[in-house]
C-alpha positions as CSV (number, residue, x, y, z in Angstrom):
1,M,-155.9,233.2,-12.9
2,L,-156.9,236.1,-10.7
3,R,-158.4,239.0,-12.6
4,C,-157.8,242.6,-11.4
5,D,-161.1,244.4,-11.8
6,R,-160.0,247.6,-10.2
7,F,-156.8,248.8,-8.5
8,F,-156.4,252.2,-6.9
9,S,-153.4,253.8,-5.4
10,S,-152.6,257.3,-4.1
11,T,-149.9,259.1,-2.3
12,R,-150.3,262.1,0.0
13,L,-147.6,264.3,1.6
14,V,-148.8,264.6,5.2
15,D,-146.0,266.9,6.3
16,N,-142.4,267.4,5.5
17,Q,-141.4,264.1,7.2
18,T,-144.3,261.8,6.3
19,L,-145.5,260.4,3.0
20,Q,-148.8,258.4,3.1
21,I,-149.2,255.6,0.6
22,S,-152.6,254.0,0.1
23,C,-153.9,251.4,-2.3
24,K,-157.2,249.6,-2.8
25,Y,-157.6,246.3,-4.7
26,I,-160.9,244.9,-5.9
27,N,-161.0,241.4,-7.4
28,N,-164.0,239.5,-8.7
29,K,-163.1,236.5,-6.6
30,L,-162.8,238.3,-3.3
31,S,-165.8,239.0,-1.1
32,S,-164.5,242.4,0.0
33,P,-161.8,244.8,-1.2
34,L,-158.3,244.7,0.0
35,Y,-156.9,247.9,1.5
36,A,-153.4,248.9,2.3
37,S,-152.1,252.1,3.9
38,C,-148.8,253.0,5.3
39,N,-146.9,256.1,6.3
40,C,-143.3,256.7,5.3
41,N,-141.6,258.6,8.1
42,Q,-138.0,259.9,8.0
43,G,-135.9,261.8,10.4
44,S,-132.5,261.7,12.2
45,G,-131.1,259.7,9.3
46,L,-133.5,256.9,9.7
47,A,-136.5,255.8,7.6
48,S,-139.3,253.4,8.4
49,L,-142.6,252.4,7.0
50,R,-145.5,252.2,9.4
51,R,-149.1,251.1,9.2
52,S,-151.2,253.1,11.7
53,S,-149.1,253.5,14.8
54,S,-147.3,250.2,14.9
55,S,-143.9,249.8,13.3
56,C,-143.8,247.1,10.6
57,Y,-140.1,247.5,9.8
58,S,-137.8,247.6,12.7
59,S,-134.6,249.7,12.9
60,R,-133.3,247.8,15.9
61,Q,-129.8,246.4,16.3
62,V,-129.2,243.1,14.5
63,P,-126.6,240.5,15.4
64,A,-123.3,240.2,13.4
65,A,-124.4,236.7,12.4
66,I,-127.9,236.7,11.0
67,A,-130.5,234.7,12.8
68,E,-132.2,231.8,11.0
69,V,-134.2,232.9,8.0
70,N,-137.3,231.4,6.5
71,V,-138.3,232.0,2.9
72,R,-142.1,232.2,2.4
73,S,-143.9,232.0,-1.0
74,V,-146.7,234.4,-1.7
75,R,-148.7,233.0,-4.6
76,S,-151.7,235.3,-4.8
77,L,-152.9,238.8,-3.7
78,S,-155.1,237.3,-1.0
79,R,-152.0,235.8,0.7
80,W,-150.3,239.1,1.3
81,R,-150.3,240.4,4.9
82,W,-150.6,244.1,5.7
83,Q,-147.2,244.3,7.3
84,D,-145.6,242.6,4.3
85,L,-146.8,245.3,1.9
86,A,-145.1,248.1,3.9
87,Q,-141.9,246.1,4.5
88,V,-141.5,245.2,0.9
89,A,-142.1,248.8,-0.1
90,F,-139.3,249.8,2.3
91,L,-136.9,247.2,0.9
92,L,-137.4,248.5,-2.6
93,A,-137.2,252.1,-1.6
94,A,-134.0,251.5,0.3
95,S,-132.5,250.1,-3.0
96,F,-133.2,253.3,-4.8
97,Y,-130.0,255.0,-3.7
98,E,-127.7,252.2,-4.9
99,D,-129.5,252.1,-8.2
100,G,-129.3,255.8,-8.8
101,E,-125.6,256.1,-7.8
102,S,-124.4,253.1,-9.7
103,W,-126.2,254.2,-12.8
104,Q,-125.1,257.8,-12.4
105,L,-128.6,259.1,-13.2
106,E,-128.9,262.8,-14.0
107,S,-132.3,262.8,-12.3
108,P,-134.5,260.3,-10.4
109,P,-137.3,258.5,-12.2
110,V,-140.6,260.3,-12.5
111,P,-142.7,259.3,-9.5
112,A,-145.8,258.0,-11.2
113,T,-147.6,254.7,-11.8
114,S,-146.5,254.6,-15.5
115,S,-143.7,252.4,-16.7
116,T,-141.4,255.4,-16.6
117,A,-141.4,255.3,-12.8
118,V,-140.2,251.7,-12.5
119,S,-137.7,249.4,-14.1
120,Q,-138.5,247.8,-17.5
121,D,-136.4,244.7,-16.8
122,V,-139.5,242.6,-16.6
123,T,-141.1,243.8,-19.8
124,E,-137.8,243.6,-21.8
125,L,-137.8,239.8,-21.5
126,L,-141.5,239.2,-21.8
127,P,-142.9,238.2,-25.2
128,A,-144.2,241.0,-27.3
129,S,-147.6,239.3,-27.4
130,T,-147.9,239.4,-23.6
131,D,-150.6,241.9,-22.5
132,A,-148.9,242.6,-19.2
133,R,-145.7,244.1,-20.7
134,Q,-146.5,247.5,-19.4
135,S,-148.4,246.7,-16.3
136,A,-145.8,244.3,-15.0
137,S,-142.8,246.6,-15.5
138,G,-141.7,247.4,-11.9
139,A,-140.3,244.4,-10.1
140,G,-136.9,244.2,-11.7
141,R,-134.9,247.2,-10.8
142,S,-133.7,246.3,-7.4
143,S,-132.3,243.0,-8.5
144,R,-129.2,245.0,-9.5
145,N,-128.7,246.1,-5.9
146,S,-129.2,243.0,-3.8
147,S,-125.7,242.8,-2.4
148,S,-124.5,246.4,-2.4
149,S,-121.8,247.2,0.2
150,R,-123.4,250.5,1.1
151,A,-125.2,249.1,4.1
152,S,-124.2,250.3,7.5
153,S,-121.1,248.5,8.7
154,S,-122.1,248.9,12.3
155,G,-124.8,246.3,11.9
156,S,-127.6,248.5,13.1
157,G,-130.9,248.9,11.4
158,A,-130.1,252.5,10.5
159,I,-129.8,253.5,6.8
160,N,-126.7,255.6,6.0
161,R,-128.9,258.4,4.7
162,P,-132.6,259.3,5.0
163,L,-134.8,258.1,2.1
164,S,-135.9,260.9,-0.2
165,G,-139.4,261.4,-1.5
166,A,-138.3,260.0,-4.8
167,A,-137.0,256.8,-3.2
168,L,-140.2,256.4,-1.2
169,L,-142.3,256.8,-4.4
170,F,-140.0,254.4,-6.2
171,G,-140.7,251.8,-3.4
172,A,-144.5,252.4,-3.7
173,S,-144.4,252.2,-7.5
174,S,-142.4,249.0,-7.4
175,L,-144.7,247.4,-4.8
176,L,-147.7,248.4,-7.1
177,A,-146.0,246.6,-10.0
178,I,-145.5,243.5,-7.9
179,L,-149.2,243.4,-7.0
180,I,-150.2,244.0,-10.6
181,Q,-148.0,241.0,-11.6
182,H,-149.9,238.8,-9.2
183,A,-153.2,240.0,-10.6
184,T,-152.1,239.6,-14.2
185,Y,-150.1,236.4,-14.1
186,G,-152.0,234.6,-11.3
187,A,-150.4,231.2,-10.6
188,R,-147.5,232.1,-13.0
189,H,-146.1,234.6,-10.6
190,V,-144.8,234.1,-7.0
191,T,-143.2,236.5,-4.6
192,L,-140.6,235.1,-2.2
193,L,-140.2,236.8,1.2
194,A,-137.2,236.2,3.5
195,E,-138.3,236.5,7.1
196,L,-136.4,236.4,10.4
197,Q,-137.7,233.2,12.0
198,E,-138.0,234.7,15.5
199,S,-139.9,237.9,14.7
200,G,-141.4,237.3,11.2
201,E,-139.8,240.5,10.0
202,V,-139.4,240.6,6.2
203,I,-135.8,241.4,5.4
204,G,-135.6,240.4,1.8
205,C,-137.7,239.7,-1.3
206,C,-137.7,238.7,-4.9
207,G,-140.2,237.8,-7.6
208,L,-140.4,234.9,-10.0
209,T,-142.5,235.0,-13.2
210,F,-143.1,232.0,-15.5
211,D,-143.5,232.6,-19.2
212,A,-142.5,231.5,-22.7
213,A,-138.8,232.4,-23.2
214,P,-138.4,235.3,-25.7
215,A,-136.5,234.6,-28.9
216,D,-133.4,236.6,-28.0
217,V,-133.1,234.7,-24.7
218,V,-133.4,231.4,-26.5
219,E,-130.8,232.3,-29.0
220,A,-128.3,233.7,-26.5
221,T,-128.6,230.8,-24.1
222,G,-129.0,227.9,-26.6
223,A,-132.2,226.9,-24.9
224,P,-134.7,224.7,-26.8
225,Q,-137.0,226.6,-29.2
226,G,-140.4,227.3,-27.7
227,C,-139.3,226.5,-24.1
228,E,-140.6,228.1,-20.9
229,Y,-138.4,230.1,-18.6
230,A,-138.6,231.7,-15.1
231,L,-137.6,235.3,-14.8
232,L,-136.2,236.4,-11.4
233,T,-136.9,240.1,-10.6
234,G,-136.9,242.5,-7.7
235,L,-134.2,240.9,-5.5
236,A,-133.7,243.3,-2.6
237,V,-132.3,242.9,1.0
238,A,-132.6,245.3,3.9
239,P,-129.3,247.3,4.1
240,P,-128.3,246.1,7.6
241,Q,-128.9,242.5,6.7
242,R,-126.8,242.4,3.5
243,R,-123.7,240.1,3.2
244,R,-125.3,237.6,5.7
245,G,-126.6,235.1,3.2
246,V,-130.2,236.4,2.8
247,A,-129.8,237.0,-0.9
248,S,-128.4,233.5,-1.4
249,A,-131.3,232.0,0.5
250,L,-133.7,233.8,-1.7
251,L,-131.9,232.6,-4.9
252,Q,-131.9,229.0,-3.6
253,A,-135.7,229.2,-2.9
254,A,-136.3,230.8,-6.3
255,E,-134.4,227.9,-8.0
256,Q,-136.6,225.4,-6.0
257,E,-139.7,227.2,-7.1
258,A,-138.5,227.3,-10.7
259,R,-137.8,223.6,-10.8
260,R,-141.3,222.8,-9.4
261,G,-142.8,225.1,-12.1
262,P,-145.8,227.4,-11.9
263,G,-149.1,226.5,-10.2
264,Q,-150.5,224.9,-13.3
265,A,-147.6,222.5,-13.5
266,R,-148.3,221.1,-10.1
267,R,-151.9,220.2,-10.7
268,G,-151.2,217.1,-12.8
269,P,-152.0,216.3,-16.4
270,G,-154.6,218.3,-18.3
271,P,-155.0,221.0,-21.0
272,A,-154.0,223.8,-18.6
273,R,-150.8,222.1,-17.5
274,R,-147.6,224.1,-18.3
275,R,-144.2,222.7,-19.1
276,L,-141.4,223.1,-16.6
277,P,-139.0,226.0,-17.3
278,A,-135.7,225.3,-19.0
279,L,-134.0,228.4,-17.6
280,L,-133.9,230.6,-14.6
281,A,-132.9,234.1,-15.8
282,L,-132.3,237.6,-14.5
283,L,-130.9,240.9,-15.6
284,V,-128.1,242.7,-13.7
285,S,-126.3,246.0,-14.3
286,K,-122.8,245.6,-15.8
287,L,-121.5,247.9,-13.1
288,N,-123.0,246.0,-10.2
289,A,-119.9,244.0,-9.3
290,A,-121.3,242.9,-5.9
291,G,-124.5,241.6,-7.5
292,R,-122.5,239.8,-10.2
293,R,-120.3,238.1,-7.6
294,L,-123.4,237.0,-5.8
295,Y,-124.9,235.4,-8.9
296,E,-121.6,233.8,-9.8
297,R,-121.4,232.2,-6.4
298,N,-124.8,230.8,-7.0
299,L,-123.7,229.2,-10.3
300,Y,-125.3,231.7,-12.7
301,E,-123.5,232.2,-16.0
302,E,-123.6,235.2,-18.4
303,A,-125.3,234.9,-21.8
304,E,-122.5,236.7,-23.6
305,D,-124.3,236.8,-26.9
306,W,-127.4,238.6,-25.5
307,V,-127.7,242.2,-26.6
308,D,-129.3,244.8,-24.3
309,T,-131.4,246.5,-27.0
310,R,-132.7,249.1,-24.6
311,W,-129.1,250.3,-23.8
312,E,-128.3,250.3,-27.6
313,L,-131.3,252.5,-28.4
314,D,-130.4,254.9,-25.6
315,A,-126.8,255.0,-26.8
316,E,-127.9,255.7,-30.4
317,K,-129.9,258.7,-29.0
318,G,-126.9,260.0,-27.0
319,R,-128.2,258.8,-23.7
320,V,-125.3,257.0,-22.2
321,G,-125.9,257.5,-18.5
322,K,-127.2,254.0,-17.8
323,P,-124.7,251.1,-18.1
324,R,-125.4,248.0,-20.2
325,R,-127.3,245.2,-18.5
326,L,-126.2,241.6,-18.6
327,L,-128.4,238.5,-18.9
328,L,-127.5,235.8,-16.4
329,F,-129.1,232.4,-16.3
330,R,-129.1,228.9,-14.9
331,R,-130.1,225.8,-16.8
332,L,-132.8,223.8,-15.1
333,T,-133.2,221.1,-17.8
334,Q,-130.9,219.6,-20.3
């Protein structure tokens, strides 16, 4: 497993239109540090993430019928490409609006690297003994927004509204959480990137984490006691590319990865070999009708007995702005 020795990130407001995001990762198995830096520029109703002067996310016209898409698996930090980092941050930032509106938030999340700035969907389903409950808390929020209908109907790459600073920071924080998951879980976490075959442009992403299924998930789904499961998080698709089959392609690739199991399961017999997961699970907002339809089409079913304890605690405290989340799952083994 990769061990994260040091991880640094910073944001700097260059001017009223540009937010610079930088991060530095130092790992004991890498000969030199990894650096990433991108500028988030917005204006004229458009937003793009750029590294140096070259655009790494295009806001060009796209065809009505999407071109062929490849889904690529990223299994470690060393396999990330610079342009991928900025593109994924943009995808997650673009999902911020749908999330905020569907949840009717009174205010946006605090832009920080703590767990308050990112979704806790990942940590809610990880066992209490897992050391990474807090550090891996950011990849799940945008899974609620993967098929939102708020994309531009004209088919252009333009976003309906400019991204706010809070949205850009949300994207950066969510990207940071994904990288931390890679560093923490090693071979037990994989990021899936949907790319246009012709250009290599990343237009969709999701994460998959392998772990022991928590007790409440086992009870609600009827899964075997002590089984493993795969948790799907961070499903996001570029707004102009939605409703073109990208999310379904990511879900199919995630299922294939889940059926193969984590890296340890593919190395043959031995003490480090992990069992294959019995379930593929995810969380989705109860109000996300488009997302729920997407998952139903891909044969996910709701665990009706699962209780969203975070929502219940908020409701008991009088905080009812966020809707209840649902646990959806697919059985991988009998």
